C-alpha positions as CSV (number, residue, x, y, z in Angstrom):
1,M,0.0,0.0,0.0
2,Q,1.4,3.3,-1.1
3,L,1.2,6.2,1.4
4,T,0.4,9.7,0.1
5,T,1.5,12.8,1.7
6,Q,-0.9,15.6,1.9
7,P,0.5,18.9,0.6
8,I,1.1,21.5,3.2
9,I,-1.1,24.6,3.0
10,Y,0.6,27.8,3.8
11,P,-2.0,30.3,4.8
12,S,-2.0,33.6,2.9
13,S,-3.3,35.6,5.9
14,D,-2.3,35.6,9.6
15,G,-5.7,37.0,10.7
16,Q,-4.2,40.3,11.8
17,P,-5.2,43.7,10.2
18,M,-2.8,45.4,7.9
19,A,-2.9,48.5,10.2
20,D,-4.3,49.6,13.5
21,S,-4.7,53.2,12.7
22,T,-5.0,55.6,9.8
23,V,-1.5,56.9,10.5
24,Q,0.0,53.5,10.3
25,Y,-1.8,52.7,7.1
26,K,-0.9,55.9,5.4
27,L,2.8,55.3,6.2
28,I,2.8,51.8,5.0
29,T,1.1,52.6,1.8
30,K,3.4,55.6,1.3
31,I,6.6,53.5,1.8
32,K,5.4,50.7,-0.4
33,E,4.3,52.9,-3.3
34,G,7.6,54.9,-2.9
35,C,9.7,51.8,-3.1
36,E,7.7,50.5,-6.0
37,S,8.1,53.7,-7.9
38,L,11.9,53.4,-7.4
39,Y,12.0,50.1,-9.3
40,K,9.0,50.5,-11.7
41,N,11.2,49.8,-14.6
42,D,13.1,46.8,-13.1
43,E,11.2,43.7,-13.5
44,N,13.4,41.9,-11.0
45,V,12.5,43.8,-7.9
46,F,9.4,42.7,-6.0
47,V,7.9,45.1,-3.4
48,A,5.1,44.0,-1.1
49,A,3.1,45.1,1.9
50,D,1.6,42.8,4.6
51,L,2.4,39.7,2.6
52,L,3.2,36.6,4.6
53,W,6.8,35.4,4.2
54,Y,7.6,31.8,4.9
55,P,11.4,31.1,5.1
56,V,11.4,27.4,5.7
57,E,9.8,24.8,3.6
58,G,7.5,22.5,5.6
59,S,7.3,24.9,8.5
60,R,4.1,26.8,8.1
61,E,4.2,28.1,11.7
62,I,7.4,30.0,10.9
63,S,6.3,33.2,9.1
64,Q,6.1,36.9,9.3
65,A,4.2,39.6,7.4
66,P,6.5,42.8,7.3
67,D,4.6,46.0,6.7
68,V,6.7,46.5,3.6
69,M,9.4,44.3,2.1
70,V,11.7,44.8,-0.9
71,I,13.2,41.8,-2.7
72,F,15.9,42.1,-5.3
73,G,16.2,39.4,-7.9
74,R,12.6,38.4,-7.9
75,S,9.8,39.2,-10.4
76,K,6.9,41.5,-9.8
77,D,4.4,38.5,-10.3
78,D,1.3,38.4,-7.9
79,R,1.7,36.1,-5.0
80,R,-0.6,35.0,-2.2
81,S,2.4,34.6,0.0
82,Y,6.2,34.6,-0.3
83,L,7.5,31.0,-0.2
84,Q,11.2,31.5,0.0
85,W,12.2,28.1,-1.3
86,E,10.3,28.8,-4.5
87,E,12.0,32.0,-5.0
88,N,15.6,30.8,-5.4
89,N,15.8,30.9,-1.7
90,I,16.1,34.8,-1.7
91,A,15.2,36.3,1.5
92,P,13.7,40.0,1.5
93,Q,16.7,42.3,1.7
94,V,14.9,45.3,3.1
95,V,12.1,45.4,5.6
96,F,10.1,48.2,7.0
97,E,7.9,48.1,10.1
98,I,5.5,50.9,11.3
99,R,4.9,50.4,15.1
100,S,1.4,50.3,16.1
101,F,0.2,52.0,19.4
102,N,-0.6,48.6,20.7
103,D,2.5,46.7,19.6
104,S,4.2,45.4,22.8
105,Q,8.0,45.4,23.1
106,T,7.9,41.6,23.2
107,K,6.2,41.5,19.9
108,M,8.7,43.9,18.3
109,N,11.5,41.8,19.8
110,R,10.2,38.7,18.1
111,K,10.0,40.4,14.8
112,F,13.7,41.6,15.1
113,A,14.7,38.1,16.1
114,F,12.9,36.7,13.0
115,Y,14.5,39.2,10.6
116,N,17.9,38.7,12.1
117,R,17.7,34.9,11.8
118,Y,16.3,34.7,8.3
119,G,18.7,37.0,6.4
120,V,17.1,40.6,6.2
121,Q,19.9,42.9,5.1
122,E,18.3,46.1,6.3
123,Y,15.5,46.6,8.9
124,Y,13.9,49.9,9.6
125,L,11.4,50.5,12.4
126,Y,9.5,53.7,12.8
127,D,7.3,54.7,15.8
128,P,4.9,57.4,14.6
129,Q,3.7,58.2,18.2
130,D,7.2,59.2,19.4
131,N,8.5,60.1,15.9
132,E,11.4,57.7,16.5
133,L,13.2,55.8,13.7
134,N,15.5,52.8,14.4
135,G,17.5,50.9,11.9
136,W,19.8,47.9,11.6
137,Q,22.1,46.6,8.9
138,R,23.6,43.2,8.5
139,I,27.3,43.2,9.4
140,E,29.2,39.9,9.5
141,G,26.1,37.9,9.7
142,F,24.1,39.8,12.2
143,L,21.7,42.9,12.2
144,E,23.7,45.7,13.9
145,V,22.1,48.9,15.1
146,I,22.6,52.0,13.0
147,E,23.7,54.7,15.5
148,T,22.4,57.8,13.6
149,M,19.3,57.3,11.5
150,S,18.5,61.0,10.6
151,G,20.2,61.5,7.3
152,W,21.0,57.8,6.9
153,V,21.1,56.5,3.3
154,S,20.1,52.9,2.7
155,P,22.9,50.9,1.0
156,R,20.4,48.9,-0.9
157,L,17.7,51.4,-1.8
158,G,19.8,54.6,-2.0
159,V,17.0,56.5,-0.1
160,R,17.6,59.0,2.7
161,F,15.8,59.1,5.9
162,E,14.9,62.3,7.7
163,L,12.9,63.1,10.8
164,G,11.0,66.4,10.5
165,E,8.3,68.0,12.6
166,D,5.7,66.2,10.7
167,G,7.3,62.8,11.1
168,L,9.3,60.5,8.9
169,E,10.4,61.7,5.5
170,I,12.1,59.5,2.9
171,Y,13.9,61.0,-0.1
172,R,14.7,59.2,-3.4
173,P,18.3,59.2,-4.7
174,D,17.2,62.1,-7.1
175,G,16.1,64.1,-4.0
176,Q,12.3,63.7,-4.5
177,K,10.4,62.9,-1.4
178,F,8.2,59.8,-1.1
179,L,4.7,61.2,-1.3
180,S,1.2,59.7,-0.7
181,Y,-1.4,59.6,-3.6
182,S,-3.2,62.6,-2.2
183,E,0.1,64.5,-2.1
184,L,1.0,63.5,-5.5
185,E,-2.5,64.7,-6.7
186,E,-2.0,67.9,-5.0
187,E,1.5,68.4,-6.7
188,R,0.0,67.6,-10.1
189,A,-2.8,70.2,-9.6
190,L,-0.2,72.8,-8.6
191,A,2.0,72.1,-11.5
192,Q,-1.0,72.3,-13.8
193,Q,-2.0,75.6,-12.3
194,R,1.4,77.0,-12.7
195,A,1.5,75.9,-16.3
196,Q,-1.8,77.6,-16.9
197,Q,-0.7,80.9,-15.4
198,E,2.5,80.8,-17.4
199,A,0.5,80.3,-20.6
200,Q,-1.8,83.2,-19.7
201,R,1.2,85.4,-18.9
202,A,2.7,84.4,-22.4
203,E,-0.5,85.3,-24.1
204,R,-0.8,88.7,-22.4
205,L,2.9,89.4,-23.4
206,A,2.1,88.4,-26.9
207,A,-0.9,90.7,-27.1
208,K,1.0,93.6,-25.8
209,L,3.7,93.0,-28.5
210,R,1.0,93.0,-31.2
211,E,-0.3,96.3,-29.9
212,L,3.3,97.6,-30.5
213,N,3.1,96.1,-34.1
214,I,5.7,93.5,-33.1
215,D,5.1,90.0,-34.2
216,P,5.8,87.8,-31.0
217,D,6.6,84.8,-33.3
218,S,9.5,86.8,-34.8
219,I,11.3,87.2,-31.4
């Protein structure tokens, strides 16, 4: 009699909400979208938010769902979860966590231990309540604390972290700031308004030149 082994089902949800507050949700989506925009033209960089990561085949109880994770060397394909052994055994290189108001220190310690054990190269933890940013980078096999985070530039992402009066700000290598969708829409509207004002100014100048019998197209 041949025994058959039932396939292991790896849940795609841990039953926990993505965020416990609007502040946490806005930061998670801003960082996720900002990281995606950095690599929108690179098909081999995968960015995800609140996706369960299973580092060990056969161990469905070993998992973590980072608020945001960036993985170099993997495609942008849709996934229900990140099964590392099916991804050339590539662990997320960069992980972000936004601390919730009800996250215990014990819970945060467990997350750090997980990321330290399973190969994360850079780990960033932001507490919006205290406007406090902590970071770690892997040195000689272990995540070591980054002493000064304000002005720190991520070795893998090239982004710069700043702590302003309004909280965490992240700047792209080209100097542009990570923006939320609403902030991007506001910038687009302002740019459109400036363009319209410039066009109106140019038209008024052209009209004045015509009054002086000067063809504006000849200038």
